[in-house]
C-alpha positions in Angstrom: 14.5 5.7 -3.9 16.2 2.8 -2.2 16.2 -1.0 -2.0 17.1 -3.0 1.0 17.3 -6.8 0.8 17.4 -9.4 3.6 17.5 -13.2 3.1 15.0 -15.1 5.2 16.5 -18.5 5.7 13.4 -20.1 7.1 11.5 -19.3 3.9 14.4 -19.3 1.4 13.1 -15.9 0.2 14.4 -12.4 0.2 12.5 -9.7 2.0 12.9 -6.6 -0.2 11.9 -3.2 1.1 11.2 -0.5 -1.5 11.5 3.1 -0.4 10.5 6.3 -2.2 12.1 9.2 -0.3 10.1 12.3 0.6 12.0 14.5 -1.9 10.9 12.2 -4.7 7.3 12.1 -3.5 6.7 15.7 -2.7 3.0 16.5 -3.2 2.4 12.8 -3.9 -0.6 11.2 -2.2 -0.3 7.6 -3.5 2.7 5.5 -4.5 2.1 2.0 -6.1 4.7 -0.6 -6.9 4.3 -2.5 -10.1 6.5 -5.1 -11.7 7.0 -8.5 -13.0 6.1 -9.9 -9.6 2.5 -8.7 -10.0 2.2 -8.9 -13.8 2.3 -5.1 -14.1 -1.4 -5.2 -13.1 -2.5 -1.9 -11.5 -5.2 -3.9 -9.7 -2.5 -6.0 -8.0 -0.1 -3.1 -7.3 1.5 -2.9 -4.0 0.5 0.3 -2.2 3.5 1.8 -0.4 2.7 3.3 3.0 3.4 7.0 3.7 5.9 7.4 6.6 6.0 10.2 9.1 9.1 11.7 7.2 7.1 11.9 4.0 8.7 8.9 2.4 6.7 5.8 1.2 7.7 2.3 2.0 6.6 -1.3 1.3 8.1 -4.8 1.5 7.7 -7.9 -0.6 9.1 -11.5 -0.2 10.6 -12.7 -3.5 12.5 -15.8 -4.6 16.0 -15.4 -6.0 16.1 -13.9 -9.5 15.8 -10.6 -11.3 12.6 -8.6 -11.3 11.8 -5.5 -13.3 9.7 -2.8 -11.6 8.7 0.8 -11.4 6.9 3.1 -9.0 3.6 4.8 -10.1 3.0 8.1 -8.4 -0.7 9.2 -8.1 -1.7 6.8 -10.9 0.0 9.1 -13.5 3.8 9.5 -13.1 6.2 6.6 -13.5 9.5 6.7 -11.5 12.5 4.4 -11.4 14.3 3.5 -8.3 17.4 5.7 -8.0 19.4 2.8 -6.4 18.2 -0.1 -8.5 20.7 -2.9 -9.2 20.4 -2.1 -12.9 18.1 -0.7 -15.6 16.7 -2.3 -18.8 14.8 -0.8 -21.7 11.1 -0.9 -21.1 10.2 -0.8 -24.8 7.8 2.1 -24.2 8.6 5.7 -25.0 12.4 4.9 -24.7 11.7 4.4 -20.9 13.7 2.1 -18.7 12.6 -0.2 -15.9 14.4 -0.6 -12.6 15.7 -4.1 -11.8 16.3 -5.8 -8.4 18.7 -8.7 -8.4 18.3 -11.3 -5.7 
């Protein structure tokens, strides 16, 4: 998993690209991105697009701040980003959420 960040001056926003590598998504057909930016609402989840190399990618534009998020694989398995800026307790089953800091 990886995060890349790029500041877009014209919009005063950050373009954040979320990537789930092929080895983390083996056998996975669908990867959704959920977090504070979409209210953790599965109906508003961002679907990451499968790439030719088997990875999944998607981008969002976000204002400066900190956002908790996780990946949902095939609507059943939660995954954190391996390269998140930090991790915080999710309060559910001793799980943690990934955090991107902009």
